N, CA and C atoms as a LAMMPS dump frame, in Angstrom:
ITEM: TIMESTEP
0
ITEM: NUMBER OF ATOMS
621
ITEM: BOX BOUNDS ff ff ff
-5.0000000000000000e+02 5.0000000000000000e+02
-5.0000000000000000e+02 5.0000000000000000e+02
-5.0000000000000000e+02 5.0000000000000000e+02
ITEM: ATOMS id mol type element x y z
1 1 1 N 424.348 16.118 270.449
2 1 2 C 423.03 16.008 271.134
3 1 3 C 422.849 14.604 271.236
4 2 1 N 421.797 14.321 272.075
5 2 2 C 421.456 12.852 272.397
6 2 3 C 420.706 11.981 271.351
7 3 1 N 420.709 10.839 271.368
8 3 2 C 420.336 9.909 270.169
9 3 3 C 418.686 10.381 270.065
10 4 1 N 418.102 10.528 271.253
11 4 2 C 416.428 10.619 271.074
12 4 3 C 416.273 12.065 270.442
13 5 1 N 417.079 13.186 270.892
14 5 2 C 417.06 14.388 270.079
15 5 3 C 417.4 14.336 268.333
16 6 1 N 418.304 13.646 268.156
17 6 2 C 418.761 13.589 266.888
18 6 3 C 417.68 12.923 266.116
19 7 1 N 417.147 11.593 266.742
20 7 2 C 416.217 11.082 265.958
21 7 3 C 414.742 11.907 265.635
22 8 1 N 414.35 12.67 266.937
23 8 2 C 413.169 13.468 266.783
24 8 3 C 413.374 14.755 265.528
25 9 1 N 414.579 15.131 265.89
26 9 2 C 414.927 16.248 264.87
27 9 3 C 415.02 15.981 263.329
28 10 1 N 415.522 14.608 263.207
29 10 2 C 415.575 14.121 261.748
30 10 3 C 414.298 13.818 261.289
31 11 1 N 413.47 13.169 262.297
32 11 2 C 411.981 12.86 261.748
33 11 3 C 411.331 14.033 261.296
34 12 1 N 411.47 15.215 262.054
35 12 2 C 410.897 16.425 261.824
36 12 3 C 411.398 16.819 260.585
37 13 1 N 412.58 17.006 260.254
38 13 2 C 413.251 17.236 258.948
39 13 3 C 412.748 16.484 257.754
40 14 1 N 412.298 15.262 257.909
41 14 2 C 411.909 14.401 256.743
42 14 3 C 410.605 14.833 256.481
43 15 1 N 409.822 15.094 257.499
44 15 2 C 408.109 15.493 257.537
45 15 3 C 408.271 16.889 256.968
46 16 1 N 409 17.736 257.156
47 16 2 C 408.974 19.098 256.564
48 16 3 C 409.344 19.059 254.985
49 17 1 N 410.466 18.126 254.735
50 17 2 C 410.935 17.865 253.358
51 17 3 C 409.722 17.313 252.624
52 18 1 N 408.916 16.34 253.133
53 18 2 C 407.842 15.826 252.502
54 18 3 C 406.614 16.734 252.286
55 19 1 N 406.583 17.886 253.057
56 19 2 C 405.487 18.803 252.84
57 19 3 C 405.887 19.683 251.721
58 20 1 N 407.395 20.042 251.69
59 20 2 C 408.017 20.712 250.67
60 20 3 C 407.747 20.272 249.355
61 21 1 N 408.046 18.958 249.188
62 21 2 C 407.906 18.251 247.943
63 21 3 C 408.705 18.831 246.899
64 22 1 N 408.369 19.122 245.852
65 22 2 C 409.408 19.4 244.551
66 22 3 C 410.245 20.571 244.861
67 23 1 N 409.85 21.584 245.883
68 23 2 C 410.735 22.678 246.268
69 23 3 C 411.972 22.367 246.8
70 24 1 N 412.185 20.944 247.451
71 24 2 C 413.411 20.613 248.038
72 24 3 C 414.209 20.221 246.782
73 25 1 N 415.467 20.874 246.825
74 25 2 C 416.609 20.82 245.625
75 25 3 C 417.199 19.339 245.976
76 26 1 N 417.946 18.878 244.797
77 26 2 C 418.595 17.736 244.736
78 26 3 C 419.674 17.531 245.954
79 27 1 N 420.483 18.662 246.173
80 27 2 C 421.517 18.968 247.014
81 27 3 C 420.937 19.006 248.459
82 28 1 N 419.56 19.466 248.843
83 28 2 C 418.954 19.568 249.823
84 28 3 C 418.501 17.973 250.257
85 29 1 N 418.156 17.269 249.368
86 29 2 C 417.563 15.967 249.601
87 29 3 C 418.905 15.049 249.881
88 30 1 N 420.034 15.294 249.284
89 30 2 C 421.32 14.667 249.544
90 30 3 C 421.725 14.845 251.229
91 31 1 N 421.419 16.253 251.678
92 31 2 C 421.78 16.473 253.033
93 31 3 C 420.909 15.734 253.934
94 32 1 N 419.61 15.898 253.537
95 32 2 C 418.461 15.188 254.438
96 32 3 C 418.945 13.771 254.355
97 33 1 N 419.347 13.189 253.323
98 33 2 C 419.657 11.767 253.428
99 33 3 C 420.816 11.284 254.254
100 34 1 N 421.636 12.171 254.128
101 34 2 C 422.903 12.203 255.333
102 34 3 C 422.563 12.274 256.593
103 35 1 N 421.459 12.962 257.139
104 35 2 C 421.156 13.272 258.555
105 35 3 C 420.413 12.073 258.806
106 36 1 N 419.653 11.316 257.976
107 36 2 C 418.713 10.305 258.028
108 36 3 C 419.695 8.882 258.24
109 37 1 N 420.623 9.05 257.728
110 37 2 C 421.678 7.875 257.694
111 37 3 C 422.484 7.985 259.04
112 38 1 N 422.776 9.168 259.521
113 38 2 C 423.424 9.46 260.713
114 38 3 C 422.486 9.068 262.008
115 39 1 N 421.414 9.492 261.908
116 39 2 C 420.216 9.023 263.018
117 39 3 C 420.328 7.629 263.035
118 40 1 N 420.263 7.064 261.785
119 40 2 C 420.019 5.472 261.855
120 40 3 C 421.199 4.807 262.625
121 41 1 N 422.336 5.292 262.176
122 41 2 C 423.361 4.543 262.6
123 41 3 C 423.58 4.819 264.138
124 42 1 N 423.074 5.883 264.666
125 42 2 C 423.15 6.318 266.122
126 42 3 C 422.144 5.314 266.925
127 43 1 N 421.084 5.275 266.166
128 43 2 C 419.975 4.234 266.763
129 43 3 C 420.322 2.829 266.776
130 44 1 N 421.181 2.404 265.578
131 44 2 C 421.683 1.156 265.643
132 44 3 C 422.552 0.661 266.476
133 45 1 N 423.597 1.683 266.934
134 45 2 C 424.606 1.415 268.035
135 45 3 C 424.062 1.229 269.329
136 46 1 N 422.73 1.394 269.577
137 46 2 C 422.093 1.333 271.084
138 46 3 C 420.907 0.328 270.928
139 47 1 N 420.359 0.095 269.745
140 47 2 C 419.321 -0.741 269.94
141 47 3 C 419.523 -2.322 269.271
142 48 1 N 418.758 -3.137 269.797
143 48 2 C 418.856 -4.685 269.486
144 48 3 C 418.498 -4.595 268.03
145 49 1 N 419.015 -5.885 267.394
146 49 2 C 418.673 -6.126 265.977
147 49 3 C 417.2 -6.31 265.689
148 50 1 N 416.364 -6.409 266.627
149 50 2 C 414.913 -6.728 266.413
150 50 3 C 414.417 -5.237 266.33
151 51 1 N 415.019 -4.119 266.824
152 51 2 C 414.285 -3.013 266.909
153 51 3 C 414.101 -2.33 265.763
154 52 1 N 412.671 -1.643 265.676
155 52 2 C 412.505 -1.162 264.352
156 52 3 C 413.33 0.016 263.876
157 53 1 N 413.678 0.14 262.798
158 53 2 C 414.584 1.133 261.961
159 53 3 C 413.837 2.507 261.856
160 54 1 N 414.675 3.573 261.946
161 54 2 C 414.139 4.896 261.811
162 54 3 C 413.009 4.986 260.782
163 55 1 N 411.916 5.733 261.032
164 55 2 C 411.113 6.226 259.989
165 55 3 C 410.569 4.899 259.123
166 56 1 N 410.43 3.831 259.816
167 56 2 C 410.12 2.629 258.954
168 56 3 C 408.775 2.371 258.919
169 57 1 N 407.847 3.194 259.677
170 57 2 C 406.407 2.602 259.748
171 57 3 C 405.897 1.316 260.146
172 58 1 N 405.032 0.594 259.683
173 58 2 C 404.441 -0.75 259.955
174 58 3 C 405.71 -1.722 259.246
175 59 1 N 406.333 -1.347 258.261
176 59 2 C 407.067 -2.377 257.627
177 59 3 C 408.696 -1.829 258.045
178 60 1 N 409.056 -2.44 259.376
179 60 2 C 410.377 -1.923 259.592
180 60 3 C 411.445 -2.428 258.61
181 61 1 N 412.378 -1.492 258.246
182 61 2 C 413.416 -1.966 257.203
183 61 3 C 414.61 -1.109 257.561
184 62 1 N 415.763 -1.683 257.059
185 62 2 C 416.876 -0.942 257.052
186 62 3 C 417.339 0.004 255.736
187 63 1 N 417.403 1.232 256.186
188 63 2 C 417.566 2.112 254.89
189 63 3 C 418.973 2.201 254.46
190 64 1 N 419.838 1.536 255.295
191 64 2 C 421.376 1.532 254.751
192 64 3 C 421.622 1.023 253.654
193 65 1 N 422.463 1.385 252.661
194 65 2 C 422.853 0.565 251.353
195 65 3 C 423.517 -0.458 251.971
196 66 1 N 423.484 -1.534 250.92
197 66 2 C 424.35 -2.845 251.097
198 66 3 C 425.66 -2.482 251.16
199 67 1 N 426.039 -1.34 250.25
200 67 2 C 427.745 -1.329 250.347
201 67 3 C 428.192 -0.574 251.797
202 68 1 N 427.465 0.287 252.145
203 68 2 C 427.572 0.847 253.6
204 68 3 C 427.591 -0.293 254.742
205 69 1 N 426.68 -1.253 254.673
206 69 2 C 426.642 -2.237 255.681
207 69 3 C 427.796 -3.075 255.828
208 70 1 N 428.13 -3.425 254.364
209 70 2 C 429.166 -4.602 254.242
210 70 3 C 430.845 -3.851 254.539
211 71 1 N 430.921 -2.905 254.012
212 71 2 C 432.211 -2.24 253.688
213 71 3 C 432.445 -0.846 254.558
214 72 1 N 431.496 -0.429 254.854
215 72 2 C 431.408 0.942 255.631
216 72 3 C 431.933 2.253 254.869
217 73 1 N 431.882 1.801 253.383
218 73 2 C 432.34 2.871 252.487
219 73 3 C 430.974 3.823 252.017
220 74 1 N 431.106 4.831 251.405
221 74 2 C 430.25 5.819 251.179
222 74 3 C 429.327 5.061 249.96
223 75 1 N 428.259 5.46 249.832
224 75 2 C 427.219 5.046 248.821
225 75 3 C 427.837 5.151 247.501
226 76 1 N 427.513 4.206 246.559
227 76 2 C 427.958 4.153 245.294
228 76 3 C 427.541 5.536 244.583
229 77 1 N 428.346 6.112 243.523
230 77 2 C 428.087 7.074 243.029
231 77 3 C 426.803 7.173 241.962
232 78 1 N 426.822 5.996 241.334
233 78 2 C 425.789 5.766 240.43
234 78 3 C 424.472 4.961 240.887
235 79 1 N 423.976 5.669 241.549
236 79 2 C 422.649 5.204 242.258
237 79 3 C 421.657 6.347 242.241
238 80 1 N 420.368 5.834 242.33
239 80 2 C 419.196 6.673 242.503
240 80 3 C 418.576 6.443 243.887
241 81 1 N 418.282 7.72 244.646
242 81 2 C 417.588 7.468 245.816
243 81 3 C 416.175 7.407 245.906
244 82 1 N 415.67 6.449 246.443
245 82 2 C 414.057 6.127 246.49
246 82 3 C 413.822 6.009 247.929
247 83 1 N 412.495 6.215 248.349
248 83 2 C 411.94 6.104 249.529
249 83 3 C 410.684 4.956 249.349
250 84 1 N 410.871 3.729 250.162
251 84 2 C 410.088 2.747 249.921
252 84 3 C 409.295 2.629 251.32
253 85 1 N 408.071 2.015 251.435
254 85 2 C 407.295 1.839 252.556
255 85 3 C 406.221 0.853 252.089
256 86 1 N 405.587 0.514 253.222
257 86 2 C 404.104 -0.412 253.146
258 86 3 C 403.032 0.37 253.704
259 87 1 N 401.862 0.35 252.888
260 87 2 C 400.815 0.911 253.389
261 87 3 C 399.963 -0.07 254.407
262 88 1 N 398.956 0.419 255.078
263 88 2 C 398.344 -0.283 256.065
264 88 3 C 397.608 -1.493 255.486
265 89 1 N 397.484 -1.728 254.202
266 89 2 C 397.328 -2.924 253.732
267 89 3 C 398.208 -3.96 253.383
268 90 1 N 399.305 -3.703 253.416
269 90 2 C 400.5 -4.474 253.232
270 90 3 C 401.189 -4.145 251.741
271 91 1 N 400.713 -3.21 251.036
272 91 2 C 400.958 -2.88 249.685
273 91 3 C 402.51 -2.143 249.726
274 92 1 N 403.433 -2.52 248.744
275 92 2 C 404.572 -1.756 248.68
276 92 3 C 404.442 -0.705 247.747
277 93 1 N 405.281 0.494 248.064
278 93 2 C 405.162 1.653 247.281
279 93 3 C 406.635 2.193 247.448
280 94 1 N 406.793 3.236 246.445
281 94 2 C 408.049 3.941 246.487
282 94 3 C 407.917 5.307 245.685
283 95 1 N 408.521 6.291 246.097
284 95 2 C 408.631 7.68 245.589
285 95 3 C 409.969 8.169 245.56
286 96 1 N 410.356 9.175 244.759
287 96 2 C 411.486 9.821 244.817
288 96 3 C 411.597 10.94 245.557
289 97 1 N 410.648 11.292 246.379
290 97 2 C 410.663 12.438 247.378
291 97 3 C 410.542 11.632 248.828
292 98 1 N 411.179 12.493 249.845
293 98 2 C 411.143 12.017 251.024
294 98 3 C 409.673 11.827 251.884
295 99 1 N 409.363 10.843 252.346
296 99 2 C 408.281 10.617 253.178
297 99 3 C 408.477 10.074 254.391
298 100 1 N 407.64 10.743 255.415
299 100 2 C 408.105 10.394 256.822
300 100 3 C 408.062 8.749 257.502
301 101 1 N 407.077 7.957 256.722
302 101 2 C 406.824 6.529 257.023
303 101 3 C 407.77 5.725 256.274
304 102 1 N 408.542 6.301 255.146
305 102 2 C 409.473 5.57 254.348
306 102 3 C 410.934 5.657 254.77
307 103 1 N 411.459 4.294 254.035
308 103 2 C 412.869 4.26 254.403
309 103 3 C 414.008 4.614 253.136
310 104 1 N 414.884 5.147 253.328
311 104 2 C 415.768 5.313 252.268
312 104 3 C 416.454 4.274 251.482
313 105 1 N 416.499 4.152 250.276
314 105 2 C 417.096 3.006 249.617
315 105 3 C 417.921 3.821 248.487
316 106 1 N 419.152 3.417 248.426
317 106 2 C 420.108 3.879 247.256
318 106 3 C 419.918 2.593 246.275
319 107 1 N 419.421 2.923 245.176
320 107 2 C 419.31 1.811 244.192
321 107 3 C 420.289 1.925 243.105
322 108 1 N 421.171 0.991 242.924
323 108 2 C 422.218 1.137 241.841
324 108 3 C 421.603 1.147 240.404
325 109 1 N 422.011 1.879 239.518
326 109 2 C 421.657 1.841 238.138
327 109 3 C 422.007 0.504 237.562
328 110 1 N 421.037 -0.078 236.598
329 110 2 C 421.181 -1.259 236.089
330 110 3 C 422.613 -1.45 235.242
331 111 1 N 423.003 -2.573 234.947
332 111 2 C 424.071 -2.843 234.121
333 111 3 C 423.781 -3.121 232.768
334 112 1 N 422.376 -3.676 232.669
335 112 2 C 421.773 -4.216 231.369
336 112 3 C 421.573 -3.003 230.351
337 113 1 N 421.61 -3.046 229.212
338 113 2 C 421.676 -2.208 228.071
339 113 3 C 420.426 -1.502 228.094
340 114 1 N 419.218 -2.46 227.993
341 114 2 C 417.822 -2.101 227.831
342 114 3 C 417.374 -0.972 228.873
343 115 1 N 417.337 -1.466 230.076
344 115 2 C 417.004 -0.332 230.988
345 115 3 C 417.84 1.103 231.136
346 116 1 N 419.106 0.795 230.825
347 116 2 C 419.93 1.993 230.895
348 116 3 C 419.362 2.781 229.458
349 117 1 N 419.392 2.4 228.594
350 117 2 C 418.996 3.128 227.104
351 117 3 C 417.687 3.705 227.277
352 118 1 N 416.838 2.999 227.946
353 118 2 C 415.413 3.618 227.946
354 118 3 C 415.4 4.83 229.007
355 119 1 N 416.304 4.741 230.283
356 119 2 C 416.482 6.027 231.021
357 119 3 C 417.06 6.965 230.465
358 120 1 N 418.036 6.587 229.67
359 120 2 C 418.955 7.784 228.955
360 120 3 C 418.141 8.469 228.041
361 121 1 N 417.051 7.752 227.196
362 121 2 C 416.351 8.371 226.306
363 121 3 C 415.347 9.226 226.993
364 122 1 N 414.737 8.947 227.975
365 122 2 C 413.858 9.589 228.745
366 122 3 C 414.649 10.85 229.163
367 123 1 N 415.71 10.806 229.752
368 123 2 C 416.412 11.973 230.197
369 123 3 C 416.96 13.073 229.186
370 124 1 N 417.405 12.463 228.244
371 124 2 C 417.772 13.464 227.135
372 124 3 C 416.592 14.041 226.285
373 125 1 N 415.545 13.305 226.516
374 125 2 C 414.192 14.136 225.803
375 125 3 C 413.61 15.144 226.943
376 126 1 N 413.874 14.631 228.033
377 126 2 C 413.275 15.677 229.012
378 126 3 C 414.037 16.864 229.187
379 127 1 N 415.427 16.693 229.328
380 127 2 C 416.207 17.676 229.385
381 127 3 C 415.922 18.778 228.118
382 128 1 N 415.789 18.174 227.125
383 128 2 C 415.577 19.066 225.728
384 128 3 C 414.463 19.876 225.756
385 129 1 N 413.426 18.984 226.264
386 129 2 C 412.218 19.74 226.372
387 129 3 C 411.99 20.995 227.237
388 130 1 N 412.729 20.62 228.349
389 130 2 C 412.494 21.597 229.443
390 130 3 C 413.742 22.911 229.112
391 131 1 N 414.497 22.534 228.341
392 131 2 C 415.38 23.668 227.716
393 131 3 C 414.746 24.568 226.781
394 132 1 N 413.657 23.891 226.052
395 132 2 C 413.169 24.659 225.106
396 132 3 C 412.046 25.642 225.657
397 133 1 N 412.216 26.899 225.552
398 133 2 C 411.383 28.036 226.106
399 133 3 C 410.031 27.733 225.969
400 134 1 N 409.526 27.491 224.654
401 134 2 C 408.23 27.428 224.22
402 134 3 C 407.685 26.085 223.936
403 135 1 N 408.623 25.076 224.198
404 135 2 C 408.098 23.436 223.68
405 135 3 C 407.447 23.07 224.883
406 136 1 N 406.493 22.155 224.505
407 136 2 C 405.596 21.451 225.457
408 136 3 C 406.754 20.163 226.124
409 137 1 N 406.381 20.013 227.39
410 137 2 C 406.914 18.782 228.227
411 137 3 C 406.184 17.705 228.277
412 138 1 N 406.611 16.7 227.887
413 138 2 C 405.74 15.348 227.628
414 138 3 C 406.051 14.477 229.01
415 139 1 N 405.372 14.799 229.991
416 139 2 C 405.848 14.126 231.171
417 139 3 C 405.33 12.677 231.107
418 140 1 N 404.509 12.152 230.184
419 140 2 C 404.144 10.87 230.345
420 140 3 C 405.394 9.99 230.202
421 141 1 N 406.373 10.463 229.337
422 141 2 C 407.74 9.814 228.942
423 141 3 C 408.676 9.981 230.133
424 142 1 N 408.652 10.978 231.024
425 142 2 C 409.655 11.406 231.98
426 142 3 C 409.546 10.608 233.323
427 143 1 N 409.829 9.25 232.921
428 143 2 C 409.525 8.234 234.275
429 143 3 C 410.594 7.039 234.093
430 144 1 N 410.62 6.328 235.131
431 144 2 C 411.324 5.205 235.284
432 144 3 C 410.718 4.237 236.262
433 145 1 N 410.834 2.98 236.101
434 145 2 C 410.26 1.902 236.9
435 145 3 C 411.169 1.427 238.032
436 146 1 N 410.834 1.281 239.087
437 146 2 C 411.41 0.601 240.476
438 146 3 C 410.573 -0.571 240.849
439 147 1 N 411.377 -1.618 241.25
440 147 2 C 410.84 -2.72 241.501
441 147 3 C 410.957 -2.981 243.245
442 148 1 N 409.966 -2.912 243.858
443 148 2 C 410.194 -3.145 245.37
444 148 3 C 409.567 -4.394 245.884
445 149 1 N 410.324 -4.938 246.831
446 149 2 C 409.798 -6.278 247.323
447 149 3 C 410.228 -6.419 248.897
448 150 1 N 409.724 -7.241 249.483
449 150 2 C 410.098 -7.504 250.957
450 150 3 C 410.77 -8.79 251.131
451 151 1 N 412.082 -8.779 251.979
452 151 2 C 412.781 -10.262 251.921
453 151 3 C 412.154 -10.637 253.086
454 152 1 N 412.699 -11.99 253.298
455 152 2 C 412.205 -12.852 254.277
456 152 3 C 412.387 -12.322 255.689
457 153 1 N 413.341 -11.431 255.787
458 153 2 C 413.87 -10.914 257.18
459 153 3 C 412.65 -9.594 257.364
460 154 1 N 411.842 -9.143 256.436
461 154 2 C 411.129 -8.142 256.722
462 154 3 C 411.643 -6.742 256.206
463 155 1 N 412.967 -6.689 255.637
464 155 2 C 413.522 -5.752 255.063
465 155 3 C 412.604 -5.465 253.727
466 156 1 N 412.796 -4.134 253.461
467 156 2 C 412.3 -3.813 252.013
468 156 3 C 413.443 -3.388 251.149
469 157 1 N 413.444 -4.067 249.944
470 157 2 C 414.467 -3.755 249.039
471 157 3 C 413.971 -3.062 247.751
472 158 1 N 414.912 -2.496 246.91
473 158 2 C 414.427 -1.934 245.465
474 158 3 C 415.386 -2.124 244.571
475 159 1 N 415.109 -2.266 243.348
476 159 2 C 415.781 -2.503 242.278
477 159 3 C 415.262 -1.799 240.999
478 160 1 N 416.033 -1.356 240.059
479 160 2 C 415.691 -0.813 238.657
480 160 3 C 415.492 -1.924 237.676
481 161 1 N 415.911 -3.161 238.053
482 161 2 C 415.713 -4.326 236.967
483 161 3 C 414.634 -5.2 237.291
484 162 1 N 414.275 -5.938 236.493
485 162 2 C 412.961 -7.004 236.418
486 162 3 C 413.38 -7.957 237.585
487 163 1 N 412.368 -8.362 238.361
488 163 2 C 412.527 -9.271 239.365
489 163 3 C 411.233 -9.802 239.704
490 164 1 N 410.94 -11.012 239.701
491 164 2 C 409.881 -12.028 239.872
492 164 3 C 409.434 -11.482 241.457
493 165 1 N 407.999 -11.358 241.6
494 165 2 C 407.576 -11.214 242.789
495 165 3 C 407.559 -9.757 243.412
496 166 1 N 408.002 -8.801 242.396
497 166 2 C 408.162 -7.501 242.856
498 166 3 C 406.747 -6.632 242.588
499 167 1 N 406.649 -5.407 243.522
500 167 2 C 405.609 -4.618 243.034
501 167 3 C 406.268 -3.613 241.991
502 168 1 N 405.936 -3.185 240.942
503 168 2 C 406.474 -2.239 240.049
504 168 3 C 405.8 -0.901 240.255
505 169 1 N 406.629 -0.008 240.384
506 169 2 C 406.347 1.496 240.747
507 169 3 C 406.905 2.442 239.735
508 170 1 N 406.184 3.135 239.156
509 170 2 C 406.731 4.253 238.168
510 170 3 C 407.015 5.565 238.944
511 171 1 N 408.163 5.996 238.858
512 171 2 C 408.599 7.389 239.524
513 171 3 C 408.764 8.261 238.35
514 172 1 N 408.267 9.5 238.718
515 172 2 C 408.438 10.421 237.75
516 172 3 C 409.997 11.206 237.869
517 173 1 N 410.478 11.418 236.726
518 173 2 C 411.708 12.118 236.795
519 173 3 C 411.758 13.453 237.35
520 174 1 N 412.746 14.208 238.022
521 174 2 C 412.492 15.397 238.711
522 174 3 C 412.302 16.55 237.721
523 175 1 N 411.71 17.613 237.996
524 175 2 C 411.557 18.522 236.966
525 175 3 C 412.686 19.524 236.95
526 176 1 N 413.361 19.654 237.984
527 176 2 C 414.513 20.575 238.116
528 176 3 C 415.444 20.206 237.187
529 177 1 N 416.077 21.083 236.192
530 177 2 C 417.042 20.7 235.37
531 177 3 C 418.392 20.254 236.095
532 178 1 N 418.774 20.783 237.125
533 178 2 C 419.877 20.407 237.675
534 178 3 C 420.087 19.054 238.34
535 179 1 N 418.648 18.806 238.832
536 179 2 C 418.645 17.134 239.148
537 179 3 C 418.495 16.272 238.019
538 180 1 N 417.918 16.713 236.898
539 180 2 C 417.967 16.017 235.798
540 180 3 C 419.415 15.823 234.993
541 181 1 N 420.149 16.888 235.084
542 181 2 C 421.415 16.717 234.545
543 181 3 C 422.583 15.729 235.539
544 182 1 N 422.25 15.812 236.663
545 182 2 C 422.978 14.992 237.832
546 182 3 C 422.68 13.429 237.458
547 183 1 N 421.399 13.351 237.218
548 183 2 C 420.987 11.88 236.876
549 183 3 C 421.503 11.495 235.499
550 184 1 N 421.312 12.243 234.667
551 184 2 C 422.081 12.029 233.166
552 184 3 C 423.319 11.672 233.38
553 185 1 N 424.228 12.358 234.196
554 185 2 C 425.721 12.244 234.132
555 185 3 C 425.709 10.807 234.786
556 186 1 N 425.076 10.396 235.588
557 186 2 C 425.297 9.188 236.524
558 186 3 C 424.786 8.013 235.412
559 187 1 N 423.676 8.048 234.568
560 187 2 C 423.584 6.936 233.76
561 187 3 C 424.524 6.855 232.778
562 188 1 N 424.981 8.302 232.107
563 188 2 C 426.135 8.3 231.195
564 188 3 C 427.334 7.542 231.682
565 189 1 N 427.707 7.71 233.018
566 189 2 C 428.826 6.994 233.634
567 189 3 C 428.516 5.687 233.697
568 190 1 N 427.311 5.097 233.962
569 190 2 C 427.178 3.518 234.044
570 190 3 C 427.202 3.079 232.698
571 191 1 N 426.602 3.694 231.576
572 191 2 C 426.629 3.312 230.164
573 191 3 C 428.19 3.11 229.847
574 192 1 N 428.894 3.971 230.067
575 192 2 C 430.338 4.002 229.662
576 192 3 C 431.094 2.928 230.307
577 193 1 N 430.841 2.524 231.824
578 193 2 C 431.334 1.436 232.568
579 193 3 C 431.126 0.127 231.961
580 194 1 N 429.739 0.065 231.328
581 194 2 C 429.402 -1.263 230.704
582 194 3 C 429.351 -1.306 229.216
583 195 1 N 430.003 -0.397 228.548
584 195 2 C 430.107 -0.289 227.098
585 195 3 C 428.781 -0.213 226.531
586 196 1 N 427.806 0.327 226.968
587 196 2 C 426.326 0.498 226.624
588 196 3 C 426.293 1.697 225.439
589 197 1 N 425.791 1.529 224.339
590 197 2 C 425.621 2.507 223.394
591 197 3 C 424.789 3.597 223.739
592 198 1 N 425.254 4.87 223.633
593 198 2 C 424.259 6.152 224.194
594 198 3 C 423.462 6.411 222.895
595 199 1 N 422.217 5.758 222.701
596 199 2 C 421.258 6.129 221.649
597 199 3 C 419.934 6.4 222.238
598 200 1 N 419.291 7.539 221.914
599 200 2 C 417.884 7.798 222.258
600 200 3 C 416.952 6.657 221.581
601 201 1 N 415.938 6.569 222.214
602 201 2 C 414.99 5.55 221.683
603 201 3 C 413.952 6.42 220.956
604 202 1 N 413.53 5.993 219.632
605 202 2 C 412.637 6.815 218.748
606 202 3 C 411.436 5.874 218.596
607 203 1 N 410.382 6.759 218.302
608 203 2 C 408.889 5.953 218.082
609 203 3 C 409.252 5.173 216.941
610 204 1 N 408.436 4.077 216.872
611 204 2 C 408.136 3.195 215.556
612 204 3 C 407.333 3.962 214.776
613 205 1 N 407.403 4.132 213.416
614 205 2 C 406.588 4.542 212.593
615 205 3 C 405.522 3.513 212.177
616 206 1 N 404.224 3.669 212.112
617 206 2 C 403.145 2.85 211.647
618 206 3 C 403.246 2.743 210.02
619 207 1 N 403.071 1.691 209.491
620 207 2 C 402.856 1.767 208.062
621 207 3 C 404.066 1.816 207.443
């Protein structure tokens, strides 16, 4: 198909996925992400460097992960996919579900023990709660923080670690057990790679 047709079809796909929200499965999100990247590669091959990126809204950004841009290799296995965008006030936002005005970012999991252990603890608790047929699900703990910022080039970036001058956004962990387990496996692999102890965080007892 032509580049224009590919662009319009992918934009429609992202809009429909945003409408579907949580009904879109993890595997479907990955497939949508692959089509978005394919359309962006097609657009970048014919556009000047100053041309706005696909689905970038008022804050033009490149949604291609750094590893892809530098080496042409596939995205890292231990990453979290987020969509980042700027509102009409210039504020930075992020979500873990597709949005038509947002750009896809593949954010590497942190190497530091603290963020990994907190995320691991949230994941193990959330999985256990959702597996318990009659147990309550404490969604207040089922989240992780993403820092988003704008580079001098106008590109939006995102990280899971602390960074000065960033806007902190709290993303809810996915509700589906399949998505939770996939993210759990990624976090466990990252912890093993950096020799981080797998321990869940417990609440401090007063007194």
